[in-house]
N, CA and C atoms as a LAMMPS dump frame, in Angstrom:
ITEM: TIMESTEP
0
ITEM: NUMBER OF ATOMS
312
ITEM: BOX BOUNDS ff ff ff
-5.0000000000000000e+02 5.0000000000000000e+02
-5.0000000000000000e+02 5.0000000000000000e+02
-5.0000000000000000e+02 5.0000000000000000e+02
ITEM: ATOMS id mol type element x y z
1 1 1 N -24.625 13.047 20.324
2 1 2 C -25.489 12.76 21.457
3 1 3 C -25.185 13.753 22.574
4 2 1 N -26.201 14.342 23.112
5 2 2 C -26.073 15.332 24.181
6 2 3 C -26.315 14.637 25.511
7 3 1 N -25.424 14.823 26.453
8 3 2 C -25.532 14.22 27.775
9 3 3 C -26.223 15.206 28.698
10 4 1 N -27.37 14.831 29.213
11 4 2 C -28.102 15.695 30.128
12 4 3 C -27.773 15.296 31.555
13 5 1 N -27.263 16.238 32.335
14 5 2 C -26.902 15.973 33.718
15 5 3 C -27.595 17 34.586
16 6 1 N -28.344 16.529 35.549
17 6 2 C -28.996 17.406 36.5
18 6 3 C -28.558 16.977 37.883
19 7 1 N -28.184 17.95 38.709
20 7 2 C -27.696 17.628 40.037
21 7 3 C -28.526 18.38 41.062
22 8 1 N -28.974 17.695 42.064
23 8 2 C -29.734 18.29 43.151
24 8 3 C -28.966 18.048 44.433
25 9 1 N -28.654 19.12 45.156
26 9 2 C -27.911 19.001 46.401
27 9 3 C -28.732 19.674 47.486
28 10 1 N -29.006 18.955 48.554
29 10 2 C -29.768 19.514 49.667
30 10 3 C -28.815 19.878 50.798
31 11 1 N -29.367 20.368 51.893
32 11 2 C -28.547 20.751 53.037
33 11 3 C -27.717 19.561 53.512
34 12 1 N -28.307 18.404 53.523
35 12 2 C -27.562 17.178 53.815
36 12 3 C -27.292 16.545 52.464
37 13 1 N -26.071 16.579 51.996
38 13 2 C -25.801 16.193 50.623
39 13 3 C -26.38 14.838 50.24
40 14 1 N -27.197 14.89 49.225
41 14 2 C -27.824 13.716 48.667
42 14 3 C -27.809 13.983 47.164
43 15 1 N -27.183 13.175 46.393
44 15 2 C -27 13.463 44.99
45 15 3 C -27.934 12.624 44.149
46 16 1 N -28.421 13.221 43.089
47 16 2 C -29.356 12.534 42.23
48 16 3 C -29.105 12.949 40.792
49 17 1 N -29.136 11.998 39.915
50 17 2 C -28.989 12.29 38.496
51 17 3 C -30.295 12.037 37.762
52 18 1 N -31.411 12.151 38.456
53 18 2 C -32.716 11.939 37.856
54 18 3 C -33.581 13.167 38.066
55 19 1 N -34.828 13.066 37.717
56 19 2 C -35.757 14.176 37.892
57 19 3 C -36.092 14.343 39.367
58 20 1 N -36.403 15.583 39.802
59 20 2 C -36.681 15.835 41.222
60 20 3 C -37.789 14.987 41.826
61 21 1 N -38.922 14.73 41.126
62 21 2 C -39.98 13.96 41.786
63 21 3 C -39.541 12.576 42.228
64 22 1 N -38.681 11.926 41.462
65 22 2 C -38.278 10.575 41.83
66 22 3 C -37.309 10.562 43.003
67 23 1 N -36.723 11.716 43.321
68 23 2 C -35.744 11.774 44.399
69 23 3 C -36.237 12.608 45.573
70 24 1 N -37.438 13.143 45.472
71 24 2 C -37.915 14.064 46.494
72 24 3 C -38.148 13.38 47.831
73 25 1 N -38.613 12.149 47.812
74 25 2 C -38.924 11.483 49.075
75 25 3 C -37.731 10.688 49.57
76 26 1 N -37.691 10.464 50.862
77 26 2 C -36.619 9.647 51.445
78 26 3 C -36.694 8.25 50.854
79 27 1 N -35.569 7.714 50.509
80 27 2 C -35.527 6.363 49.99
81 27 3 C -36.003 6.239 48.565
82 28 1 N -36.058 7.365 47.83
83 28 2 C -36.447 7.331 46.431
84 28 3 C -35.508 6.436 45.644
85 29 1 N -35.868 6.108 44.411
86 29 2 C -35.074 5.151 43.643
87 29 3 C -33.667 5.627 43.313
88 30 1 N -33.433 6.943 43.304
89 30 2 C -32.118 7.453 42.948
90 30 3 C -31.434 8.136 44.122
91 31 1 N -31.886 7.849 45.317
92 31 2 C -31.296 8.457 46.497
93 31 3 C -30.118 7.617 46.957
94 32 1 N -28.988 8.273 47.172
95 32 2 C -27.811 7.583 47.68
96 32 3 C -27.473 8.155 49.045
97 33 1 N -27.37 7.315 50.025
98 33 2 C -26.981 7.749 51.366
99 33 3 C -25.564 7.27 51.622
100 34 1 N -24.77 8.124 52.182
101 34 2 C -23.385 7.786 52.47
102 34 3 C -23.122 7.957 53.956
103 35 1 N -22.177 7.215 54.457
104 35 2 C -21.711 7.421 55.813
105 35 3 C -20.393 8.174 55.762
106 36 1 N -20.401 9.267 54.989
107 36 2 C -19.217 10.096 54.839
108 36 3 C -19.6 11.523 55.204
109 37 1 N -18.592 12.323 55.477
110 37 2 C -18.849 13.729 55.743
111 37 3 C -19.211 14.412 54.431
112 38 1 N -19.784 15.612 54.531
113 38 2 C -20.192 16.353 53.342
114 38 3 C -19.027 16.587 52.379
115 39 1 N -17.848 17.033 52.855
116 39 2 C -16.752 17.225 51.9
117 39 3 C -16.365 15.936 51.18
118 40 1 N -16.396 14.809 51.884
119 40 2 C -16.055 13.532 51.256
120 40 3 C -17.088 13.166 50.181
121 41 1 N -18.365 13.445 50.48
122 41 2 C -19.42 13.164 49.506
123 41 3 C -19.238 14.022 48.262
124 42 1 N -18.975 15.308 48.464
125 42 2 C -18.776 16.199 47.321
126 42 3 C -17.567 15.762 46.498
127 43 1 N -16.482 15.378 47.164
128 43 2 C -15.289 14.954 46.436
129 43 3 C -15.526 13.634 45.69
130 44 1 N -16.295 12.731 46.282
131 44 2 C -16.611 11.473 45.608
132 44 3 C -17.433 11.733 44.351
133 45 1 N -18.41 12.624 44.451
134 45 2 C -19.234 12.941 43.29
135 45 3 C -18.408 13.689 42.249
136 46 1 N -17.484 14.549 42.678
137 46 2 C -16.604 15.256 41.741
138 46 3 C -15.739 14.258 40.977
139 47 1 N -15.271 13.23 41.659
140 47 2 C -14.466 12.201 41.004
141 47 3 C -15.285 11.44 39.959
142 48 1 N -16.57 11.222 40.251
143 48 2 C -17.44 10.567 39.273
144 48 3 C -17.574 11.431 38.021
145 49 1 N -17.758 12.742 38.218
146 49 2 C -17.88 13.64 37.065
147 49 3 C -16.569 13.696 36.282
148 50 1 N -15.439 13.63 36.954
149 50 2 C -14.146 13.612 36.263
150 50 3 C -14.033 12.363 35.395
151 51 1 N -14.467 11.239 35.926
152 51 2 C -14.425 9.995 35.154
153 51 3 C -15.369 10.058 33.961
154 52 1 N -16.563 10.636 34.165
155 52 2 C -17.496 10.786 33.05
156 52 3 C -16.921 11.707 31.976
157 53 1 N -16.234 12.759 32.402
158 53 2 C -15.646 13.701 31.451
159 53 3 C -14.566 13.024 30.617
160 54 1 N -13.8 12.138 31.237
161 54 2 C -12.751 11.433 30.494
162 54 3 C -13.334 10.506 29.444
163 55 1 N -14.538 9.986 29.697
164 55 2 C -15.167 9.067 28.751
165 55 3 C -16.086 9.728 27.748
166 56 1 N -16.356 11.013 27.916
167 56 2 C -17.257 11.712 26.998
168 56 3 C -16.558 11.997 25.678
169 57 1 N -17.349 11.989 24.6
170 57 2 C -16.775 12.203 23.274
171 57 3 C -16.959 13.637 22.789
172 58 1 N -18.096 14.219 23.076
173 58 2 C -18.401 15.563 22.579
174 58 3 C -17.729 16.628 23.444
175 59 1 N -17.094 17.61 22.819
176 59 2 C -16.436 18.674 23.589
177 59 3 C -17.386 19.424 24.531
178 60 1 N -18.63 19.645 24.101
179 60 2 C -19.598 20.348 24.954
180 60 3 C -19.904 19.537 26.21
181 61 1 N -20.005 18.22 26.045
182 61 2 C -20.266 17.348 27.192
183 61 3 C -19.088 17.361 28.158
184 62 1 N -17.884 17.325 27.612
185 62 2 C -16.69 17.352 28.458
186 62 3 C -16.647 18.632 29.276
187 63 1 N -16.92 19.766 28.625
188 63 2 C -16.915 21.05 29.337
189 63 3 C -17.964 21.096 30.435
190 64 1 N -19.16 20.575 30.137
191 64 2 C -20.232 20.581 31.131
192 64 3 C -19.881 19.703 32.335
193 65 1 N -19.346 18.527 32.076
194 65 2 C -18.978 17.619 33.159
195 65 3 C -17.825 18.179 33.984
196 66 1 N -16.864 18.806 33.331
197 66 2 C -15.762 19.428 34.068
198 66 3 C -16.253 20.598 34.906
199 67 1 N -17.252 21.319 34.412
200 67 2 C -17.844 22.414 35.184
201 67 3 C -18.496 21.876 36.451
202 68 1 N -19.223 20.767 36.324
203 68 2 C -19.839 20.144 37.502
204 68 3 C -18.771 19.661 38.478
205 69 1 N -17.692 19.112 37.951
206 69 2 C -16.597 18.651 38.81
207 69 3 C -15.997 19.817 39.6
208 70 1 N -15.732 20.931 38.925
209 70 2 C -15.165 22.106 39.608
210 70 3 C -16.13 22.651 40.661
211 71 1 N -17.413 22.657 40.336
212 71 2 C -18.418 23.144 41.282
213 71 3 C -18.45 22.28 42.542
214 72 1 N -18.444 20.979 42.372
215 72 2 C -18.467 20.074 43.52
216 72 3 C -17.181 20.154 44.327
217 73 1 N -16.063 20.352 43.651
218 73 2 C -14.79 20.504 44.361
219 73 3 C -14.804 21.78 45.197
220 74 1 N -15.365 22.865 44.652
221 74 2 C -15.471 24.108 45.414
222 74 3 C -16.39 23.924 46.62
223 75 1 N -17.495 23.216 46.437
224 75 2 C -18.393 22.935 47.566
225 75 3 C -17.672 22.126 48.641
226 76 1 N -16.888 21.142 48.224
227 76 2 C -16.131 20.329 49.182
228 76 3 C -15.128 21.181 49.944
229 77 1 N -14.436 22.054 49.223
230 77 2 C -13.473 22.945 49.878
231 77 3 C -14.16 23.847 50.891
232 78 1 N -15.318 24.396 50.522
233 78 2 C -16.059 25.278 51.435
234 78 3 C -16.563 24.531 52.659
235 79 1 N -17.107 23.346 52.452
236 79 2 C -17.585 22.542 53.584
237 79 3 C -16.435 22.185 54.52
238 80 1 N -15.285 21.854 53.939
239 80 2 C -14.123 21.513 54.754
240 80 3 C -13.661 22.714 55.552
241 81 1 N -13.645 23.888 54.921
242 81 2 C -13.238 25.104 55.622
243 81 3 C -14.179 25.382 56.784
244 82 1 N -15.488 25.242 56.544
245 82 2 C -16.462 25.469 57.621
246 82 3 C -16.254 24.49 58.769
247 83 1 N -15.99 23.243 58.449
248 83 2 C -15.767 22.237 59.494
249 83 3 C -14.495 22.539 60.28
250 84 1 N -13.454 22.971 59.582
251 84 2 C -12.174 23.248 60.239
252 84 3 C -12.184 24.553 61.031
253 85 1 N -13.042 25.485 60.674
254 85 2 C -13.034 26.819 61.277
255 85 3 C -14.34 27.177 61.966
256 86 1 N -15.07 26.185 62.425
257 86 2 C -16.361 26.448 63.057
258 86 3 C -16.214 27.36 64.271
259 87 1 N -15.106 27.227 64.991
260 87 2 C -14.89 28.061 66.169
261 87 3 C -14.577 29.513 65.795
262 88 1 N -14.273 29.768 64.533
263 88 2 C -13.93 31.116 64.088
264 88 3 C -15.083 31.811 63.371
265 89 1 N -16.213 31.128 63.224
266 89 2 C -17.345 31.711 62.522
267 89 3 C -18.327 32.332 63.492
268 90 1 N -19.148 33.225 63.002
269 90 2 C -20.144 33.91 63.82
270 90 3 C -21.42 33.074 63.802
271 91 1 N -21.972 32.821 64.97
272 91 2 C -23.188 32.041 65.106
273 91 3 C -24.307 32.944 65.597
274 92 1 N -25.499 32.71 65.146
275 92 2 C -26.649 33.493 65.589
276 92 3 C -26.886 33.234 67.073
277 93 1 N -27.231 34.288 67.786
278 93 2 C -27.505 34.149 69.217
279 93 3 C -28.827 33.434 69.406
280 94 1 N -28.885 32.587 70.419
281 94 2 C -30.13 31.901 70.728
282 94 3 C -31.052 32.88 71.426
283 95 1 N -32.293 32.914 70.992
284 95 2 C -33.278 33.816 71.59
285 95 3 C -34.133 33.03 72.573
286 96 1 N -34.461 33.656 73.684
287 96 2 C -35.329 32.975 74.636
288 96 3 C -36.771 33.039 74.144
289 97 1 N -37.648 32.245 74.752
290 97 2 C -39.036 32.153 74.296
291 97 3 C -39.769 33.484 74.421
292 98 1 N -39.486 34.267 75.429
293 98 2 C -40.154 35.552 75.617
294 98 3 C -39.769 36.514 74.499
295 99 1 N -38.515 36.528 74.132
296 99 2 C -38.059 37.435 73.076
297 99 3 C -38.526 36.975 71.71
298 100 1 N -38.766 35.675 71.555
299 100 2 C -39.187 35.159 70.252
300 100 3 C -40.569 35.665 69.845
301 101 1 N -41.402 35.964 70.812
302 101 2 C -42.749 36.466 70.523
303 101 3 C -42.781 37.934 70.148
304 102 1 N -41.717 38.666 70.405
305 102 2 C -41.661 40.102 70.111
306 102 3 C -40.798 40.365 68.888
307 103 1 N -41.429 40.518 67.705
308 103 2 C -40.617 40.81 66.52
309 103 3 C -40.026 42.199 66.604
310 104 1 N -38.854 42.361 66.064
311 104 2 C -38.179 43.656 66.114
312 104 3 C -38.52 44.5 64.952
């Protein structure tokens, strides 16, 4: 048996294991909202994939689930770094309304 896993991650992390149309709208049947920060959400989902990998029987499924776990862990690490180092990152300058009308 082949385990099909599809993950959709938006700018505001919202995870779905279903097809995009069912999760596209707010409050869709597979939409999960959390009151956690993005890194916490990514780590929680990574833990779910780790648990699924431990229960999978087929080697291909285990590899795929572990790949998803590593990907989510990397996303969590990156989000955490951005949160911790926001003062050290370069931000785009705000343009005034007059300058916004003049493309460069």
